[in-house]
C-alpha positions as CSV (number, residue, x, y, z in Angstrom):
1,X,61.5,-26.9,32.9
2,X,59.4,-23.4,34.6
3,X,56.7,-22.5,35.8
4,X,55.7,-20.3,32.8
5,X,57.2,-23.0,30.2
6,X,55.4,-25.7,28.4
7,X,56.8,-28.3,26.2
8,X,55.5,-28.6,22.5
9,X,55.3,-30.7,20.6
10,X,55.4,-30.4,16.2
11,X,54.1,-33.6,14.1
12,X,55.1,-33.2,10.0
13,X,53.4,-35.9,8.5
14,X,53.6,-36.5,4.0
15,X,53.3,-38.8,1.9
16,X,57.5,-39.1,1.7
17,X,58.1,-39.3,5.6
18,X,56.5,-38.2,9.1
19,X,58.2,-36.8,12.3
20,X,58.1,-35.4,15.8
21,X,59.9,-32.3,17.2
22,X,59.5,-31.0,20.7
23,X,60.1,-27.4,21.9
24,X,60.2,-26.1,25.3
25,X,58.8,-22.3,24.8
26,X,57.0,-19.6,27.8
27,X,53.3,-20.2,27.8
28,X,52.5,-16.8,27.7
29,X,53.9,-16.0,24.1
30,X,51.3,-15.8,21.3
31,X,50.3,-18.1,18.7
32,X,51.8,-16.0,16.0
33,X,55.6,-15.9,17.2
34,X,55.5,-19.3,17.9
35,X,55.0,-20.1,14.6
36,X,57.1,-18.1,12.9
37,X,60.4,-19.2,15.4
38,X,59.1,-22.5,13.6
39,X,59.3,-21.3,10.4
40,X,62.5,-19.0,10.2
41,X,63.9,-22.2,12.6
42,X,63.2,-24.6,10.2
43,X,64.1,-22.8,7.4
44,X,67.7,-21.7,9.1
45,X,68.1,-25.1,10.3
46,X,70.5,-27.4,8.3
47,X,69.2,-31.0,7.3
48,X,65.8,-29.6,7.7
49,X,64.3,-28.5,4.7
50,X,61.7,-31.1,4.2
51,X,60.2,-29.9,7.4
52,X,60.3,-26.5,6.6
53,X,58.8,-26.9,2.4
54,X,55.9,-28.8,4.2
55,X,55.4,-26.3,6.7
56,X,55.4,-23.2,3.8
57,X,53.3,-25.2,1.8
58,X,51.0,-25.5,5.3
59,X,50.9,-21.7,6.1
60,X,49.7,-20.8,1.8
61,X,47.8,-23.1,1.2
62,X,45.8,-23.5,4.6
63,X,43.7,-21.5,7.8
64,X,43.5,-23.7,10.2
65,X,45.8,-24.5,12.6
66,X,45.2,-28.5,13.9
67,X,46.4,-29.1,17.8
68,X,45.8,-32.1,18.7
69,X,46.0,-32.0,22.3
70,X,45.5,-29.5,24.6
71,X,42.9,-28.8,27.5
72,X,39.8,-29.2,28.2
73,X,39.6,-29.6,24.0
74,X,39.0,-26.5,23.2
75,X,41.0,-25.5,20.2
76,X,40.8,-28.4,19.0
77,X,41.2,-26.7,15.7
78,X,42.3,-22.9,14.9
79,X,41.1,-20.8,11.7
80,X,43.9,-17.9,11.9
81,X,40.8,-15.4,10.5
82,X,38.4,-15.4,13.4
83,X,38.8,-14.0,16.9
84,X,38.3,-14.5,19.8
85,X,37.3,-11.4,22.6
86,X,37.9,-8.7,20.1
87,X,41.1,-10.5,19.3
88,X,42.4,-12.0,16.3
89,X,43.9,-16.0,17.2
90,X,47.2,-15.4,16.1
91,X,47.6,-12.8,18.4
92,X,45.8,-14.3,21.8
93,X,48.5,-15.9,24.3
94,X,49.4,-20.1,23.6
95,X,47.9,-21.1,27.2
96,X,44.6,-18.5,26.1
97,X,44.0,-20.6,23.4
98,X,44.6,-23.8,25.7
99,X,48.4,-24.7,24.4
100,X,49.9,-27.0,27.5
101,X,52.3,-29.8,28.1
102,X,52.1,-32.2,26.1
103,X,50.0,-30.4,22.6
104,X,50.8,-31.1,19.4
105,X,50.6,-29.1,16.3
106,X,49.8,-30.9,13.1
107,X,51.1,-30.3,9.5
108,X,50.5,-32.4,7.3
109,X,49.5,-32.9,3.4
110,X,46.1,-34.6,4.6
111,X,42.7,-31.8,4.2
112,X,40.8,-34.8,6.6
113,X,41.2,-32.5,10.4
114,X,40.7,-34.9,13.7
115,X,40.6,-32.8,16.8
116,X,41.6,-35.0,19.5
117,X,41.0,-33.6,23.0
118,X,43.2,-34.1,25.7
119,X,41.0,-34.1,29.0
120,X,37.7,-34.6,28.8
121,X,35.0,-31.4,29.4
122,X,33.2,-34.1,31.5
123,X,34.2,-34.2,34.7
124,X,34.0,-38.1,36.5
125,X,35.2,-36.9,39.8
126,X,33.4,-39.4,42.6
127,X,33.9,-36.8,45.3
128,X,31.2,-34.6,46.2
129,X,29.6,-32.7,48.1
130,X,26.7,-31.6,49.5
131,X,25.6,-29.9,46.8
132,X,27.1,-32.1,43.9
133,X,30.2,-29.8,43.7
134,X,33.7,-30.7,43.2
135,X,35.9,-30.3,46.4
136,X,38.9,-31.1,46.5
137,X,39.6,-31.0,50.0
138,X,39.3,-34.2,52.0
139,X,41.6,-33.9,54.6
140,X,39.0,-32.8,56.6
141,X,35.9,-34.3,55.5
142,X,35.0,-38.2,55.1
143,X,33.7,-39.5,52.0
144,X,30.3,-40.6,50.4
145,X,31.4,-42.0,47.2
146,X,29.2,-45.0,45.2
147,X,28.1,-47.0,47.5
148,X,26.8,-46.0,50.7
149,X,28.9,-46.4,53.0
150,X,31.2,-44.1,54.8
151,X,34.9,-44.1,54.3
152,X,37.4,-42.4,57.2
153,X,39.8,-40.7,56.7
154,X,42.9,-41.8,59.3
155,X,44.8,-39.8,60.6
156,X,48.9,-40.1,60.3
157,X,50.3,-41.6,63.2
158,X,53.1,-39.9,65.9
159,X,55.8,-38.7,64.3
160,X,58.8,-41.5,66.5
161,X,60.2,-39.6,69.3
162,X,63.8,-39.6,69.6
163,X,65.8,-40.7,71.8
164,X,67.3,-38.1,74.6
165,X,70.3,-40.2,75.1
166,X,73.5,-39.4,73.8
167,X,76.8,-41.2,73.7
168,X,78.9,-40.4,76.6
169,X,75.6,-41.4,78.4
170,X,76.8,-45.4,77.6
171,X,80.7,-44.8,78.0
172,X,80.6,-43.3,81.7
173,X,78.3,-45.1,83.7
174,X,80.6,-48.1,82.2
175,X,84.0,-45.9,83.1
176,X,82.7,-45.4,86.3
177,X,81.4,-49.1,87.4
178,X,84.9,-50.7,85.6
179,X,86.8,-48.2,87.1
180,X,85.2,-49.1,90.7
181,X,86.1,-52.4,89.6
182,X,89.3,-51.7,89.5
183,X,90.2,-50.0,92.1
184,X,88.7,-52.6,94.7
185,X,90.8,-54.7,93.3
186,X,94.1,-52.5,93.4
187,X,93.4,-52.1,97.3
188,X,92.9,-55.6,97.7
189,X,96.2,-56.5,96.3
190,X,97.8,-53.7,98.1
191,X,96.7,-54.7,101.4
192,X,96.6,-58.2,101.0
193,X,99.7,-59.3,99.0
194,X,99.5,-62.3,99.5
195,X,96.4,-62.5,97.0
196,X,98.7,-60.3,94.9
197,X,99.0,-63.1,91.7
198,X,95.2,-63.6,92.7
199,X,94.4,-59.6,91.9
200,X,96.3,-59.5,89.0
201,X,93.6,-62.1,87.5
202,X,90.8,-60.1,89.1
203,X,92.2,-57.3,87.5
204,X,92.4,-58.7,83.9
205,X,88.5,-60.3,84.5
206,X,87.4,-57.2,86.2
207,X,88.9,-55.5,82.3
208,X,87.8,-57.6,80.2
209,X,84.4,-57.2,82.3
210,X,83.7,-53.9,81.4
211,X,85.0,-53.8,77.7
212,X,82.5,-56.4,77.7
213,X,79.9,-53.9,78.8
214,X,81.3,-51.0,77.0
215,X,80.9,-52.6,73.7
216,X,77.5,-53.9,74.7
217,X,76.1,-50.9,75.7
218,X,77.6,-49.7,71.9
219,X,75.4,-51.8,70.2
220,X,72.4,-51.0,71.6
221,X,72.6,-47.4,71.4
222,X,73.0,-48.0,68.1
223,X,70.8,-50.3,66.9
224,X,68.3,-47.7,69.4
225,X,69.3,-45.1,66.4
226,X,68.9,-46.8,63.5
227,X,66.0,-48.4,64.8
228,X,65.1,-44.2,65.0
229,X,65.7,-43.5,61.4
230,X,63.5,-46.2,59.8
231,X,61.0,-45.1,61.9
232,X,61.0,-41.4,60.7
233,X,61.6,-42.3,56.9
234,X,58.0,-45.3,57.4
235,X,56.6,-41.8,59.0
236,X,57.5,-39.7,56.3
């Protein structure tokens, strides 16, 4: 639903049936255009004969249009013969007449009119400033509520900082340390042939230690990154 559109319902009530339809309309069309759209739309649509007959009879015998819910309770009953600011009321735009999303037009055979506002005319807010006028920007001030106690607004916490180290910062030191150990073992084997068998074992052990260090460092890196993402979502 776009900014210039509202969802209006039309309720049909008679002795033999009851139904409700919803229409997505542009809020700055006139009341006359809306009624004509409903009237001719029902007339052309198949399966809505009862709806059309009810609307046709209603418009022929009534001069008021009942709107069950609208903004601030204004124009609950719209009299087609009246005017507003020098303009016939049926030539006024829907938003000027208080139509909002959830407004409901009632076509009924009942002659009793019972207005029902969607919003209360009296504002009920305890967020007031010194002049008892409403103040909606409460992000920079202290709030006084019914009790005399003061509510302090807690400032937002700092956003989590991302670790600047990269995965290569883990790989390179591990490779250097492992390579240094392997080189040292190789030199020992090269210059001390008697220690060849023992040296081969040490080479394997050095390589295994390097793999273990690499796996451990990788796990710690992934864990820190996941913690950062989780703290970032929480901070938002």
